[in-house]
C-alpha positions, 0 to 999 in steps of 0.5 A: 500500499502506498503511504501518503503523508502530509507535511507538518511544521514544528514550533517556532524558535527565535529568528536566526541572523545569517544564511542557513546551514543545516544541522539536521539531518546530520552527515551520514544519518540513517533515517526510517523512510516511513517517518517524518524527516526532522529538518533544522538549520542554524545561522552559518555566519556568512553573508547574506544575513537572514534579515535580508531574506524573505522566504524559503522553500525546501525540497528532498533530492537524491542522486549525484552532486552535479546538475542533471545527476540528481532529481527531486523526490516528492513535493516540496517539504516547505514552500515560500515559508516565512523565515521569522517563525523559526528554524525547523520544519518536519516533512515526509515523502511516500516510501514509494518515491525512491530507493534505499541507497546509502547517502543518496538523499540530501535537502535543498533550501532555496531562500528568496532575498528581499531585494531580489535573487536567491541563495540555494544551500544543500544539506549533507547526505543521509540515507532513508531506509525502507524505501520501496521505489526506484530511481532512473538509471542515471540517478541511481548510477550517480548516487552509487558513485558519490564518495563522502557525505557532502551535497552540491555546492552553494549557489549564491544568486543574490541580486548584485549592485547592478541588478539593484540599480535596474530594480530601482529604475523599474520602480521609478518607471512604475511611479514608485519613489526610491530613496532620495525622493522624487528627484532620484526617481526622475533622474535615473543613473547614467545610462538608465533604462534606455541604455539597458534596453539597447542591450540585446534582450537575451544578453541582459542578466538583471532581475529586471529586463528592459525592452525598447518602446513599441514601434510607431506604425507609419501612415502608408504601406510602402513595402511591395513584398514581405521580408524578415525584420531580423536575420535568422539565428541558430537554436540549441536545445538543453541536454541537462536541466537548466537553472531556474530563471531569476528575472522578475519583470520586463519594463518596456520604455515609455512611448515618446510619441502620441497618437490621436484618433477620430471617428471616420467621417465617411458616409456609410455605404447603403445596404445592398439592393440585389434581386433577393433584397427587393424580393424580401422587401415585399414582405416587410409589411 
């Protein structure tokens, strides 16, 4: 029988002050797969401070340590949970969701920063006993070939100073006033949004991407035949799992032109007066 369990959250304890370091499960722990996993962490002492983080999500993974060699097991143990209540949760997954391989499992925590970006941390590896499922062959091979109990490395995608400037410009474009008051909102930094929009869209790396203003349609059609506006480009397909996109929004530059319109003054064309119309008109009374 498949065992389906739900995620419970433990009691809160005081807020922590730096980005997380898992303390439970410990490296090399062997835990019964049918029971909830007790998950706890502490402040690592490294930047960024947790006061700068907004929420976190925790997932159970199994496999190797490099992208494409590990997979998520079950659903999220915590999803967009608030950091302020404490530093521990309990969660469980169906025993049919994976295999019992020594030190095959580890936890992933994705923490969202208040100013944009994420930092992803991983727990040490541990074992789940009594699991009755299986892994994809590549994932199983990767798990069996891992040496030691370390999980994947930390991934720090917290917003950079350049990205933060882009975010301030986006807020100004939406009417929000950044630090420095209305003058700061009215006077973006050198280069500003226009310079950002001039960069090819796919080459922009900030949390906010910028697009040029929409084109102004002409008053006459002068083209005699259709032709591509941009040259063709090549396409490449992912062979491994791609990283999660971190862009928040796209800002399109405000139009610097205006458009006026009015009703068409031409007299409407009369109804058609073919033979059938004349025949039907005989029966109107």
